[in-house]
C-alpha positions as a Markdown table, in Angstrom:
| # | Residue | x | y | z |
|---|---|---|---|---|
| 1 | Met | -118.6 | -23.0 | -51.0 |
| 2 | Pro | -121.4 | -22.8 | -48.5 |
| 3 | Trp | -120.7 | -23.0 | -44.8 |
| 4 | Trp | -121.9 | -26.6 | -44.5 |
| 5 | Gly | -119.4 | -27.7 | -47.1 |
| 6 | Arg | -116.3 | -26.8 | -45.0 |
| 7 | Gly | -116.1 | -30.1 | -43.2 |
| 8 | Trp | -117.9 | -28.8 | -40.1 |
| 9 | Gly | -121.5 | -29.7 | -40.9 |
| 10 | Trp | -124.0 | -28.5 | -38.4 |
| 11 | Arg | -121.3 | -28.2 | -35.7 |
| 12 | Trp | -120.4 | -24.9 | -37.3 |
| 13 | Trp | -123.1 | -23.1 | -35.3 |
| 14 | Phe | -122.1 | -24.7 | -31.9 |
| 15 | Phe | -118.4 | -25.1 | -32.2 |
| 16 | Pro | -116.9 | -22.4 | -34.5 |
| 17 | Pro | -113.4 | -23.4 | -35.8 |
| 18 | Phe | -111.8 | -20.3 | -34.3 |
| 19 | Pro | -112.3 | -18.3 | -31.0 |
| 20 | Tyr | -114.2 | -15.1 | -31.2 |
| 21 | Phe | -112.1 | -11.9 | -31.4 |
| 22 | Tyr | -109.2 | -13.9 | -33.0 |
| 23 | Pro | -106.4 | -12.9 | -33.3 |
| 24 | Pro | -106.3 | -11.3 | -29.9 |
| 25 | Phe | -105.8 | -7.6 | -29.7 |
| 26 | Tyr | -102.2 | -6.6 | -29.5 |
| 27 | Thr | -101.2 | -5.2 | -26.1 |
| 28 | Tyr | -98.1 | -3.3 | -25.4 |
| 29 | Pro | -95.8 | -4.4 | -22.5 |
| 30 | Thr | -96.0 | -2.6 | -19.3 |
| 31 | Lys | -93.2 | -0.2 | -18.4 |
| 32 | Glu | -91.7 | -2.8 | -16.0 |
| 33 | Glu | -91.8 | -5.5 | -18.6 |
| 34 | Glu | -90.3 | -3.2 | -21.2 |
| 35 | Leu | -87.5 | -2.2 | -18.8 |
| 36 | Lys | -86.8 | -5.9 | -18.1 |
| 37 | Ile | -86.7 | -6.7 | -21.8 |
| 38 | Leu | -84.4 | -3.8 | -22.6 |
| 39 | Glu | -82.0 | -4.7 | -19.7 |
| 40 | Glu | -81.7 | -8.2 | -21.0 |
| 41 | Glu | -81.1 | -7.0 | -24.5 |
| 42 | Arg | -78.4 | -4.5 | -23.2 |
| 43 | Lys | -76.7 | -7.4 | -21.3 |
| 44 | Leu | -76.6 | -9.5 | -24.5 |
| 45 | Leu | -75.3 | -6.6 | -26.6 |
| 46 | Glu | -72.6 | -5.9 | -24.0 |
| 47 | Glu | -71.5 | -9.5 | -24.1 |
| 48 | Glu | -71.4 | -9.4 | -27.9 |
| 49 | Leu | -69.3 | -6.2 | -27.8 |
| 50 | Lys | -66.8 | -7.9 | -25.5 |
| 51 | Glu | -66.5 | -10.8 | -28.0 |
| 52 | Ile | -66.0 | -8.4 | -30.8 |
| 53 | Glu | -63.3 | -6.4 | -28.9 |
| 54 | Arg | -61.6 | -9.7 | -28.1 |
| 55 | Arg | -61.6 | -10.7 | -31.8 |
| 56 | Ile | -60.2 | -7.3 | -32.8 |
| 57 | Glu | -57.3 | -7.7 | -30.4 |
| 58 | Glu | -56.6 | -11.2 | -31.7 |
| 59 | Leu | -56.5 | -9.9 | -35.3 |
| 60 | Arg | -54.3 | -7.0 | -34.3 |
| 61 | Lys | -51.8 | -9.4 | -32.7 |
| 62 | Glu | -51.8 | -11.6 | -35.8 |
| 63 | Val | -51.3 | -8.6 | -38.1 |
| 64 | Glu | -48.4 | -7.3 | -36.0 |
| 65 | Lys | -46.7 | -10.8 | -36.2 |
| 66 | Glu | -46.7 | -10.7 | -40.0 |
């Protein structure tokens, strides 16, 4: 289908339907940002580990009662 058949008509030349250089180039986080992300992830994993240990203790107590 030709460019004028895409529903844009003559606006195609003046208002392209997407920004130039799209999608944006991927940039890696800075070291400070990466450190912050990893610290937050570590905190979440530590909380999850506490919940797992708590559940293990509950199950051990239930097994000992039986």
